[in-house]
Residue, then its C-alpha position, 0 to 999 in steps of 0.5 A: m635330460n641331455s646336458k646339450r639339450a639342457q644348454l638350449t634355452q628359450n631365447r636361443l630357440r627364439e632366435v632360430l625357430e618360430y613356432n605356432p601355437a594354433t598349428g603346431d609348426f615350427y618356421r625357420l627364421s633364416d636361411r640354413g643347412g640349405y633351407s629357406a626361411g620360413t619353411i617348416a623345421g624338421v623332419v618326421r621320424k619312420g622307424p621306431y616311434p614313427g610320426y614324431r618330429i625331430i629338430s636339429i638346433d646347434k647340432i642338437k637334435c629334440y623332438a618337437h613337442r618338447l620344443a614347444w614347451l620350451y617355446m611357450t613356457g621357458e623351461w624344459p619339462e622335468n617329466e614327458i609331454d603327452h599328445i592329448n589326442g594320441n597323434p605324435a605329429d600334432n604338436r598344437w599347444e592345446n594338444l600337449r600336457v606334462a605327463t608322468h611315463t605312466q600317464n603317457l602309457a595310459n593314453k596310448k592307443r590300442e596296439k595294432g595287433n590286438v585282435s579282440g578290438y578293444k584296448g587292454v582285452w584279449l582272447e584266450h585259449n578257453n574262448k573267454y575274454y579278460c581284460n588288463v590295466c596297469a598303472g604305478g605298479i598296480k596290475v589289475r585283471g579281470g575276467p573271464f567274460l563272454t564278450a569282449e564288449a563286457a571285458f571292455d567295459l569293466r577295463e574302461a572302469i578300472a582305467k578311469i579310477l586309475h588314470g583319470e583324464f589319461a585314461r584312452s580307450e580307442 
């Protein structure tokens, strides 16, 4: 973790912001930097990793979901924070959980360029469908299948075994 971020404590965070666990929003507690008290803190990222809210405190930039963890638990998360529903803008407390990098990737949504319509399924030049699941250095590939649905069914079964509660099908 960045040493500057490590200096930010729960007490300091609560001095400058209020977190609403039901909405996931952080509100400024005082006027600062041209912003009024009571307004939602931070900006939503565009470009790489769009949708994540970034908040600056004492010139330290932090992701809102990591600040929510610090605010609620008093500790910085040792691993990553996963948005259970896959929406990086949804920082409600019930939507956040600690995850390893592998678990966080397992909960990732289907790639936008995926033409099969199913996560982890693709069509090869032989007009057959294949599936793929990775976890912790284990890579499982299935196929060939005549339909994308058949490949996806196998992918789902494997993903549930390898990823458990972090498996995402969409």
